[in-house]
C-alpha positions in Angstrom: 0.0 0.0 0.0 2.9 2.4 0.6 3.6 4.7 -2.4 6.6 6.6 -3.5 5.0 9.7 -2.2 4.6 8.5 1.4 7.0 9.6 4.2 7.8 6.5 6.1 10.4 8.1 8.4 8.0 10.6 9.8 6.5 10.2 13.3 3.4 12.3 13.1 0.8 12.9 15.7 -2.8 12.4 14.6 -3.3 16.1 14.3 -0.2 16.6 12.1 -1.2 13.6 9.9 -4.6 15.1 9.2 -3.2 18.6 8.6 -0.7 17.3 6.1 -3.3 15.0 4.5 -5.8 17.8 3.9 -3.2 19.9 2.1 -2.0 16.9 0.1 1.4 16.8 1.7 3.3 13.5 2.3 2.3 11.5 5.4 3.7 8.4 7.1 0.3 6.7 6.7 -3.2 7.8 5.9 -5.3 9.0 8.8 -8.4 7.0 9.7 -11.6 7.7 11.6 -14.5 5.5 12.7 -17.7 7.2 13.9 -20.6 5.3 15.4 -24.1 5.7 16.9 -24.4 5.4 20.7 -25.9 1.9 20.4 -23.1 0.7 18.1 -20.5 2.3 20.4 -21.8 0.3 23.3 -21.7 -2.9 21.2 -18.1 -2.2 20.1 -16.9 -1.3 23.6 -18.4 -4.5 24.9 -16.6 -6.5 22.1 -13.3 -4.9 22.9 -13.9 -5.1 26.7 -13.2 -1.4 27.2 -15.1 1.6 28.6 -17.1 3.5 26.0 -15.0 6.6 26.5 -11.9 4.7 25.5 -13.3 3.5 22.2 -12.0 6.4 20.0 -8.5 5.6 21.2 -9.0 1.8 20.5 -10.2 2.7 17.0 -7.2 5.0 16.4 -9.4 7.9 15.5 -7.7 11.0 14.3 -10.5 13.6 14.6 -12.0 15.0 17.7 -15.3 16.8 17.4 -16.3 19.3 20.1 -19.8 20.6 20.5 -21.9 23.1 22.5 -22.9 22.4 26.1 -26.6 22.5 27.0 -29.0 20.6 29.2 -30.9 18.1 27.1 -34.6 18.1 27.7 -36.7 15.0 27.4 -40.4 14.6 27.0 -42.3 13.1 29.9 -42.3 9.6 28.4 -38.6 9.9 27.3 -39.6 9.4 23.6 -38.4 12.8 22.5 -35.2 14.7 23.1 -35.1 18.4 22.5 -31.9 20.0 21.1 -30.5 23.4 21.7 -32.6 24.9 18.9 -35.8 23.4 20.3 -36.2 20.6 17.8 -37.5 17.3 19.2 -35.8 14.1 18.1 -37.2 10.6 18.3 -35.1 8.8 21.0 -36.2 5.3 19.7 -34.5 5.7 16.4 -30.8 5.0 15.8 -30.7 7.7 13.1 -31.9 11.3 12.9 -35.7 11.5 12.9 -37.6 14.6 14.1 -40.6 14.2 16.3 -41.3 17.9 16.9 -40.7 20.8 14.5 -41.2 24.0 16.5 -42.0 26.3 13.6 -44.3 23.8 11.8 -47.5 25.3 13.1 -46.6 28.9 14.0 -44.1 30.2 11.4 -43.7 33.6 13.1 -39.9 34.0 13.4 -40.1 37.0 15.7 -42.2 35.1 18.2 -39.9 32.2 18.4 -37.5 31.8 21.4 -34.2 31.6 19.5 -31.2 30.1 21.4 -28.5 32.5 22.7 -25.2 31.9 21.0 -23.5 34.2 23.5 -24.6 32.1 26.6 -21.8 32.0 29.1 -21.3 28.2 29.6 -22.1 27.1 26.0 -18.5 26.0 25.3 -17.5 24.5 28.6 -17.2 20.9 27.4 -15.4 22.0 24.3 -12.8 23.9 26.4 -12.4 20.9 28.6 -11.9 18.5 25.6 -9.4 20.8 23.9 -7.3 21.1 27.1 -7.5 17.4 27.8 -6.4 16.4 24.3 -3.0 18.1 24.7 -2.7 18.9 21.0 -2.8 15.3 19.8 -5.9 15.1 17.6 -7.3 17.3 14.9 -10.1 19.2 16.7 -13.2 20.3 14.9 -16.4 22.1 16.1 -19.5 20.1 15.2 -21.6 22.3 13.0 -23.9 19.6 11.9 -27.4 20.6 10.7 -25.7 23.8 9.8 -28.1 25.6 7.5 -30.7 23.9 5.2 -31.0 21.0 7.6 -31.5 23.3 10.5 -34.2 25.1 8.6 -36.1 22.0 7.8 -35.7 20.6 11.3 -37.4 23.7 12.6 -40.1 23.8 10.0 -40.5 20.2 9.0 -38.8 18.6 6.0 -41.7 18.7 3.5 -42.9 22.1 4.8 -39.5 23.8 4.3 -39.1 22.2 0.8 -42.5 23.9 0.0 -41.2 27.1 1.5 -38.3 27.2 -0.9 -40.7 27.2 -3.8 -43.9 28.9 -2.6 -42.5 31.4 -0.1 -38.8 31.9 -0.8 -38.7 35.2 1.1 -39.7 33.5 4.3 -37.2 30.6 3.5 -34.5 33.3 3.1 -35.3 35.0 6.3 -35.3 31.7 8.2 -31.9 30.8 6.7 -30.7 34.3 7.6 -31.7 33.9 11.3 -29.8 30.6 11.4 -26.8 32.0 9.7 -26.6 34.9 12.2 -26.6 32.5 15.2 -24.1 30.1 13.6 -21.6 32.9 12.8 -21.5 33.8 16.5 -20.8 30.2 17.5 -18.2 29.9 14.7 -16.2 32.8 16.0 -16.4 31.5 19.6 -15.1 28.1 18.4 -12.3 29.7 16.4 -11.3 31.8 19.5 -10.8 28.5 21.4 -8.0 27.4 18.9 -9.7 24.6 17.0 -7.9 23.2 13.9 -10.6 23.4 11.3 -14.4 23.3 10.6 -16.8 20.4 10.4 -20.1 21.3 8.7 -23.0 19.0 8.1 -25.8 19.9 5.6 -27.4 17.3 3.3 -28.5 18.5 -0.1 -28.9 15.3 -2.0 -30.8 12.0 -2.3 -29.5 8.8 -3.8 -29.8 9.9 -7.4 -30.3 13.7 -7.4 -30.5 16.8 -5.3 -33.4 17.3 -2.9 -34.1 20.6 -4.6 -32.7 22.4 -7.6 -29.1 23.6 -7.9 -30.6 27.0 -8.9 -32.5 27.3 -5.6 -29.4 26.1 -3.7 -27.2 28.8 -5.4 -29.8 31.5 -4.7 -30.7 30.8 -1.1 -28.1 28.5 0.5 -24.7 29.1 -1.2 -24.3 32.8 -0.3 -25.1 32.1 3.4 -22.9 29.0 3.5 -20.1 31.1 2.0 -20.5 33.5 4.9 -20.3 30.5 7.4 -17.1 29.3 5.6 -15.5 32.8 5.5 -14.2 33.0 9.1 -12.4 29.7 8.7 -11.0 30.8 5.3 -9.8 34.1 6.9 -8.1 32.1 9.7 -6.5 29.8 7.2 -8.3 26.8 8.7 -9.5 23.9 6.6 -13.2 23.2 6.1 -14.5 19.6 6.1 -18.2 19.1 5.2 -20.6 16.2 5.2 -23.3 16.5 2.6 -25.2 13.3 1.7 -26.5 12.4 -1.7 -25.8 13.1 -5.3 -24.4 16.6 -5.2 -21.9 16.4 -8.1 -23.5 19.5 -9.7 -22.7 21.8 -6.8 -19.4 20.3 -5.7 -17.5 22.8 -7.8 -19.5 25.6 -6.0 -18.5 24.2 -2.6 -14.8 24.1 -3.6 -15.1 27.6 -5.0 -16.3 29.0 -1.6 -13.6 27.2 0.4 -14.4 23.5 0.9 -11.2 21.6 1.8 -12.5 18.0 2.3 -15.7 16.4 1.2 -17.5 13.7 3.2 -19.1 11.1 3.0 -17.7 10.2 -0.5 -20.3 7.4 -0.6 -19.3 5.1 -3.5 -22.9 4.1 -4.5 -23.8 7.8 -4.9 -20.8 9.7 -6.3 -18.1 8.3 -8.6 -14.7 8.2 -7.0 -12.9 8.2 -10.4 -14.8 11.3 -11.5 -14.0 13.0 -8.2 -10.2 12.4 -8.5 -10.2 13.3 -12.2 -12.2 16.5 -11.7 -10.6 18.0 -8.6 -7.2 16.3 -8.2 -5.4 18.0 -5.3 -8.0 20.9 -5.1 -10.1 18.7 -2.9 -9.4 16.2 -0.1 -11.8 13.5 1.0 -13.1 12.0 4.2 -15.0 8.7 4.2 -15.3 6.5 1.1 -16.2 3.1 2.7 -19.9 2.4 2.3 -22.1 1.9 5.4 -24.9 1.2 2.9 -23.5 -1.9 1.2 -20.1 -3.4 1.9 -19.9 -2.8 5.6 -23.3 -4.2 6.6 -23.7 -6.7 3.8 -20.2 -7.6 2.5 -17.7 -10.2 3.7 -14.6 -9.3 5.6 -12.6 -9.9 2.4 -14.9 -7.6 0.5 -14.5 -4.9 3.2 -10.7 -5.1 2.8 -11.0 -4.9 -1.0 -13.3 -1.9 -0.8 -10.8 -0.1 1.4 -7.9 -0.8 -1.0 -9.9 0.3 -4.0 -11.0 3.5 -2.2 -7.4 4.4 -1.3 -6.1 3.5 -4.8 -8.7 5.8 -6.4 -8.9 8.8 -4.1 -5.4 8.8 -2.7 -3.0 7.5 -5.4 -0.3 9.7 -3.9 -1.0 8.3 -0.4 -2.4 11.6 0.8 -5.5 13.7 0.5 -7.8 11.1 2.1 -9.1 10.4 5.7 -10.1 6.8 5.3 -13.4 6.2 7.1 -16.9 4.6 6.9 -19.0 7.0 4.9 -21.4 7.5 7.8 -21.7 6.7 11.5 -21.6 2.9 11.9 -24.9 1.4 13.0 -26.0 -1.9 14.6 -26.5 -3.5 11.2 -22.7 -3.8 10.6 -21.3 -7.1 11.8 -18.4 -7.0 14.2 -16.2 -9.2 11.9 -16.5 -6.5 9.3 -15.4 -3.9 11.8 -12.4 -6.0 12.7 -11.6 -6.5 9.0 -11.7 -2.7 8.5 -9.3 -2.1 11.4 -6.9 -4.7 10.1 -7.0 -3.1 6.6 -6.4 0.3 8.2 -3.2 -1.0 9.8 -1.8 -1.6 6.3 -2.3 1.9 5.0 
């Protein structure tokens, strides 16, 4: 697996390895990352006979995401958990399913109790995590559900898609309110000394975008560019997760500052096209399918998929954080996780 472009004599920290990878510099080996749902984390920790909080170290994860600190509220029956923005999430699902959209019925943006991004203790856990890490891992603020996804989580998915077409002025104002709050959080995270950005905002389905590229360019892109700008000004790389077939807008994302694209799901977007189109203008994070090969393949097929992903996206042995495309869920057999870890050791 080692290429002529690797740097075998280096002894890099996880942070240094990611920094060099994102800028297509030689590394001693490719960085790796395995994320998982809480339920899958418990299963893995039991398998390895370790406490849950030691699992990232056991998996040799290179990235450390930090988040805001807030008191999570539960419904009386425990079936719904409310996030910082007031959105209710179904606690019985392993994925992300809203059970309550606070702007679904009353769309009055002035009447809504928006969260305060200047709250005093909002970054307490992030500060503690950064201090405890001692500069070993590549630290990213978790800006998942950053813009479009935050809007639909507040309004409801179908409702906000209708807003984009029927009431674009309202959709724009909702996106603007979200952008204003996110910009305050972003600056506070940057002031802590983080290493880059991690955004999450899904724009695609399996075969096409969820809404037209023209609508995205009109309503989402300018505001996303404003969210990217503080990181660009600070010369910090931007990693972004965006599910689905978004090939048509990937050049736009690179244009406004995207450094690394995730999930690089092989069933959805062509790895050969990506490398041919962007070369070293774009790095990648992910590439190993949690839709097909990890849950349904054999350990040998998992190993082969990893080799093929690296061969295609990182022919120079850099520019790729090798990882499952999404958080691993309970449908992935433990033997395939072991096979993935063994393959990672050969990179």
